[in-house]
N, C-alpha and C positions, 0 to 999 in steps of 0.2 A: 633631650638635647635637640634632636631632629625636629621635634614639634615646635620648640622655641625658635629655631632658625626659620622654619616655614612661616610661622606667624610674623616674624620680623620682616622677612623678605616680601611675602605676599601682602599681608595686612593683618592687623590685630583684630580680635573678635569684636571689640566694641565698635570698630569702624565698619566691620562687615554687616552688623545689624542695621546700621544706617544705610549702607549700600543696598541691602535687600529691600528696605522700605523705599529707597529712591528708585530702584528698578521697578517696583510695583507701580509707582506713581508716574514714571516717565521713562523714556529710553535713555540708557547710559552708554558711555563710550565703549569701544571695543576693548581698550586696555582695562577699564573698570570691570567690564563683564568677565574678562579673562581672569583677573585677580580674584574676583568674586567666586567664579566657578572653581578655580584652583583651591581656594581656601575651603569652600564647601566640600570639595573632594577630600581634603586632608583633615578636616575638623568635624567630628561626629556631632558636636554640640550645635555648631552653626548649621550643619546639614539638617538636623532635627528642627531647628528654629525656622529654616527656610521652608521646609515641608509644611510646617504648621501655618506659616504666613500664607503660603499658596492655598492651602485648604480653606482658611478663613476667608481669604479674598474671593475664592470661587463660590463659597456659600453665600457671601454677601451679594455677589453679582447675581446669583440665582434668585435670591430673595427680592432684590430690587427689580429684576425683570418680571417676577410674578406680580409684584405690586403695581407695576406699570400696566400689565395686562388687565388687572382688575379695574384699575382706574379708567382705562380705555373702554371697557365694557360698560361701566357705569355712565360714562360720558355718552356713549351711543344710546343707551336707554333713556337718558335725560333728554337728548336731542329728539328722539322719536316721540316721546311723550309731549314735548313742547310743540312739535309739528302737528301732532294729532289734535291737541287742544286749540291750536291756531285755526285749523281747518274746520273744527266743530263750531267755532264762533262765527264763521263766515256764512 
């Protein structure tokens, strides 16, 4: 009974998943954030989902940052080789 009241007052689970994704993409309002945090505090399923979303997001950010570093290093080596070949021909 208490669980149903909380979900009705705060927000139902199907809306919370959307709010979690929205929070990941951009900043949400104070009221939305409060409702989200209250729901996550009360609902173990949504809390688990939120943790998994954060974990996946962090892993993807790390992977993207590693790829950018590799691309920068490749770019540096290509630029150096082009400079060297340019000066050899002069």
